[in-house]
DOVODO-697801 format. One record per atom (N, C-alpha, C): residue in one letter; x negated, y, z. Coordinates in steps of 0.001 Angstrom, whole numbers, plus 500000, padded with zeros to 6 digits. Last residue first. Layout:
<rs>
AXYZ
...
</rs>
This chain:
<rs>
V361883078310846056
V361399077211845240
V361997077343843861
T360987080405848644
T361686080331847376
T361052079231846547
V361375081236851932
V360750080270851043
V361583080190849787
A360941084374853566
A361780083390852876
A360934082458852049
N360440085773856815
N359963085460855481
N360823084383854879
G361299086102859433
G362060086776858385
G361559086512856979
S360104084660861361
S359675086051861247
S360353086786860111
D361155082137861026
D361592082904862180
D361194084368862073
A359723081346858820
A361158081556858685
A361679082402859836
S357195081028859861
S357385082098858878
S358862082372858686
N357627078837861524
N357324080129862124
N357511081265861138
A357960076716859765
A359125077197860504
A358863078556861130
N356693076460856687
N356258076799858033
N357446077408858767
Y356380074094854247
Y357304075012854878
Y356840075214856305
T354633073385851371
T354574073424852823
T355527074489853335
F355757071178848750
F355265072457849237
F355313072443850754
G356916068825847683
G355499069086847527
G355047070494847874
Y359452067990848102
Y359221068804846909
Y357763069234846753
G359284066572850487
G359793065913849293
G359505066663848008
V358431068618852205
V357577067462851958
V357999066774850665
S360664070314852192
S359379070801851682
S358430069659851368
L362677068773853408
L362778069162851994
L361421069546851425
T361650068692856026
T361867067462855265
T361940067752853772
T361765071431856610
T360478070732856638
T360572069438855833
L364483071838856471
L363615072515855501
L362239071871855458
R365268070275858682
R365701069897857329
R364852070566856264
E364102071712860791
E363749070309860558
E364106069877859143
N365408074197860522
N363953074109860329
N363505072675860076
F368033073403861125
F367715073991859828
F366218073879859542
E367798072501863778
E368277071606862720
E367862072121861339
R366941074890865065
R366106073689865078
R366491072757863934
S369163076535864497
S367816076955864124
S366881075746864040
L371316075123865591
L371212075338864154
L369811075718863727
N371891072853867805
N370907073915867659
N370637074133866167
F375452072408867902
F374091071895867841
F373163073057867570
A378742071554868891
A377676072552868807
A376329071855868692
G380925069554866812
G380440070126868057
G379356071162867826
F382145068239864727
F380689068229864782
F380118068824866055
S384928068286865087
S384300067171864386
S382797067086864633
S385511070621866425
S385906069366867054
S385227068169866393
E384436072522864623
E383912072419865994
E384271071075866625
F386001071979862212
F384543071953862260
F384008071707863662
D388638071992861445
D388238071059862496
D386727070976862678
P388850073906859352
P389585074101860617
P389091073205861747
E386017075093857699
E386824073915857972
E387525074094859318
D384274077061857309
D385672077418857080
D386598076230857322
S381517077576859533
S382279076733858625
S383708077222858505
I378363078449860172
I379704079032860142
I380484078244859103
G375919077315859826
G376582077103861107
G377959077710861198
V374747079773857676
V374483078456858253
V375131078372859627
R375038081988856098
R376198081579856899
R375991080193857517
G372825082330854558
G373102083357855559
G374279083026856459
L373069080302852712
L372101080151853795
L372348081158854909
Q374832079639850549
Q375271080363851739
Q374355080140852933
W373544076594849178
W374356077810849096
W374655078362850479
L370801075109847865
L371529075268849118
L372230076622849069
I369955072913845359
I370419074275845620
I371195074249846931
T367352071082844058
T368332071155845137
T368676072615845357
A366326069294841117
A366518070539841857
A367570070389842945
C364883065982841489
C365632067019840772
C365846068220841692
T363553064288843071
T363176064266841653
T363982065268840828
P364475064260845664
P363385065188845344
P362949065157843875
D367690064282846599
D366833063553845674
D365717064502845245
P368691064621850063
P368464065132848703
P367538064222847900
T371081063555852089
T369745063141851668
T369514063605850240
R372840065263854688
R372721064872853282
R371272064505852967
N374048065576857271
N372731064970857088
N372550064416855670
R376205067011857820
R376473065689857260
R375172064952856924
I375108069366858726
I375939068578859639
I376235067182859114
L373517070340856503
L372974070047857835
L373838069072858626
F375269070602854356
F374010069884854172
F373433069452855518
D377156072317855457
D377537070952855119
D376296070065854982
T375608074634855547
T376078074030856793
T376475072579856562
A375102075064852706
A374025074854853682
A374495074189854979
E376531073208850146
E376739074336851033
E375833074057852228
Y374546071942847483
Y375184071761848779
Y375431073107849442
S373728070234844562
S374160071504845120
S374931071246846406
Q371328069048842293
Q372270068777843373
Q372527070082844106
C370386068073839095
C370612069204839993
C371634068775841034
G368959067156836105
G369179066785837504
G369305068004838378
L369004067990833590
L367832067210833988
L367919066768835446
A371121069643833431
A371326068292832905
A370140067387833240
P370311072133834187
P370832071258835227
P371100069835834734
D367460073610833179
D368567072865832594
D369096071900833639
V366335076966833853
V366353075530834109
V367578074898833452
G365817079728834016
G365538078998832785
G365469077497832994
L366446081421836016
L365295080550836235
L364919079751834993
D368672082782834898
D367515083531835410
D366269082669835561
A370454080655834151
A369967081636833175
A368691082326833649
I370802079318836582
I370374078589835389
I369770079548834377
L371749081437838188
L370492080754838513
L369936080015837292
L374192082003836908
L373127083004836905
L371778082378837238
D375629079676837465
D375373080059836071
D374211081053835985
H375708079937840264
H375043078783839650
H374694079092838195
A377286082130840610
A375877082244840983
A375080081092840377
S379508082210837706
S379142081917839088
S377655082166839334
V382104083548835929
V380650083436835972
V380251083266837430
G385057081468836049
G384361082743836086
G382865082500836065
P388027079769834915
P386602079831835271
P386066081259835255
L391196079930836559
L390404080149835358
L388936080278835747
M393616077908837976
M392368078623838208
M391634078736836878
R397185078153838425
R395980077624837794
R394786078497838137
A400567077346839049
A399339078024839490
A398157077360838808
R404037077500839385
R402912077207838500
R401708077992838989
F405645076430842421
F405214077481841505
F404102076968840597
G406338074608844404
G407002074532843106
G406638075618842108
E404935074470846683
E406219075163846775
E406936075219845423
Q402638073304845759
Q403448072543846710
Q404847073155846829
R401611075447844305
R402090074250843599
R403008073418844497
A400925077092846482
A401871077560845460
A402459076369844701
R399020075523847825
R400306075827848469
R401347076292847451
R396951075419845888
R397528074199846452
R398913074469847032
I396410078149845483
I396897077326844375
I397573076064844911
A395484078829848030
A396648079516847475
A397247078703846326
E393219077157848236
E394356076951849129
E395613077639848610
H391475078162846240
H391921076759846228
H393194076577847051
G391226080873847152
G391709080531845816
G392253079116845748
P390206080682849827
P391512081293849536
P392071080926848162
Y387614079329849587
Y388779078671850189
Y390097079344849794
A385100079257847843
A386229080187847818
A387498079483848305
C382820077989846819
C382786078611848157
C383912079636848290
V384161078299843719
V382921077949844415
V382852078733845725
G386297079158842241
G386398077851842874
G385175077435843654
P385825081561840976
P386881081520841991
P386998080186842725
H382505082639840716
H383489081663840258
H384553081513841337
G382220086140841430
G381636084841841104
G382697083916840544
Y384957087517843255
Y383632087660842656
Y383050086272842431
F388348086992842262
F387288086831843250
F385954087038842545
A391512088075841598
A390132088132841111
A389170088040842288
V394631086810840839
V393710087089841937
V392292087012841393
C397758087687839629
C396389087339839257
C395483087735840418
V401161086802839416
V400056087276840255
V398727086783839694
N404232087633838621
N403089087018837949
N401849087607838623
L406682087271841228
L405773088064840416
L404708087189839754
G408404086109843001
G408602085827841584
G407702086624840664
Q407864086286845600
Q408773087313845082
Q409042087114843588
R405920084387845924
R407281084044846366
R408318085080845939
V403712085882845116
V404159084751844295
V405605084406844637
Y403439087640847269
Y403829088167845958
Y404320087056845023
F402781085780849287
F403851086762849501
F404356087280848155
L400493084515848390
L401776083807848290
L402969084722848531
I398609086499849041
I398769086040847659
I400151085410847488
R398931086546851814
R399208087760851020
R399424087387849555
E398136083944852499
E399515084362852741
E399872085637851962
V395427084093851781
V396315083118851133
V397766083552851297
M394559086052853612
M394476086285852170
M395431085364851416
E394971084697856014
E395707085932855755
E395689086276854266
E393102082649855692
E394527082315855786
E395391083546855512
Y390723084156855742
Y391114083443854521
Y392596083076854534
T390756085066858415
T390739086011857294
T391232085339856025
T390580082614859709
T391757083469859928
T391880084469858789
L388050081851858885
L389200081061858449
L390501081842858647
R386415083721860188
R386514083747858735
R387727082958858243
D387280085612862996
D387080084271862461
D387348084276860960
K385694088755863421
K386922087992863188
K386582086644862575
G383402090260863516
G383684089365864622
G384929088513864458
P384739092811861474
P383581092298862209
P384017091441863388
E387127091689859096
E386834092534860251
E385626091956860963
Y389055091414856204
Y387739091208856812
Y387559092203857963
F391427092336855186
F391486091242856142
F390133090935856798
E390909094174853270
E391410094682854546
E391432093595855619
D390332092894850893
D389231093134851828
D389676093688853176
L392057092623848897
L392229091680850007
L391194091924851104
S393493095374847161
S392325094695847714
S392719093761848852
E395548095506844371
E395485095587845833
E394285094777846312
C396946097058841451
C395879096332842145
C395957096533843654
N398354098023839107
N399016097338840229
N398033096451840984
P397070098984836848
P397179099870838020
P397802099212839248
N394724097302835060
N396061097133835599
N396175097998836854
L392375098336834002
L393008097191833332
L394457097013833775
T391715100293835744
T391840100683834332
T392506099569833527
E391516098843838065
E392696099700837906
E392826100262836495
L389026097651837747
L390222096826837719
L391469097669837461
W387399099942838072
W387431099242836792
W388687098383836674
D387917100569840758
D388220101541839711
D388323100874838351
E386919098308842048
E388356098581842097
E388752099556840999
S384510096178840895
S384861097584841021
S386372097767840972
I383017093619842647
I384078093937841696
I384484095379841940
L381206093128844677
L380707093107843302
L381794093322842244
Y383847092554846666
Y382398092426846658
Y381954092211845216
S386668092641846677
S385910093618845897
S384398093517845935
S389094090505845800
S388092090699846832
S386980091475846156
F392465091267844749
F391038091033844518
F390243091174845800
L395445091006842848
L394802091025844149
L393339090700843923
V397812092405840845
V396425091937840850
V395886092102842257
K401006091815839556
K400229092209840731
K398846091593840621
D401802091131837074
D402644092093837786
D401897092644838997
A399319090804834465
A399868090467835780
A400782091561836310
K398030091501832138
K399439091114832047
K400092090825833399
Q395361092062832878
Q396170093084832215
Q397660092767832242
I394514089601833921
I394539090801834776
I395476091839834171
C394678088008831644
C395489087684832825
C395609088880833757
N392762089237830000
N394156089209829591
N395074088931830775
L390349088669831106
L390860090030831236
L392346090097830898
</rs>
């Protein structure tokens, strides 16, 4: 909170973050959500966010950017803004936040020290990752399967049948973890929770 309060400019992505609350900490707040548009390429949105962050950094302002969850997990704009700022000679750092991973550990009462592997869902599919069934597997961003923020995604991996690929991988996972996954139930909107 100290960084937010002392910043000359606070930028934020407001999913699960209250703009009103942030403004009580620092009135110099600006949302990055204006860059999201239906049908717009996500990488374009992220690049615009990075450039907005750097716009204020280049003015010599002390900038704090607040992302929901952990700023380094599935968060291209944070990593890229820091990389570019440092490349341009500015001091930049990332502070930890409470992530979905932290919440899963607390809510499910599991200890990741006993073994835990974590994959972004599209990465898991296209790179044909082999999970270890003796420990927990977490697949992130299932709702974005097939949508990648990597600039060379299409040229590197091309198009493939995501529905088929995803169902095949879930079937493989289900066997390894000792439960039955029915691809038809997934198509009807039911979810498998392990």
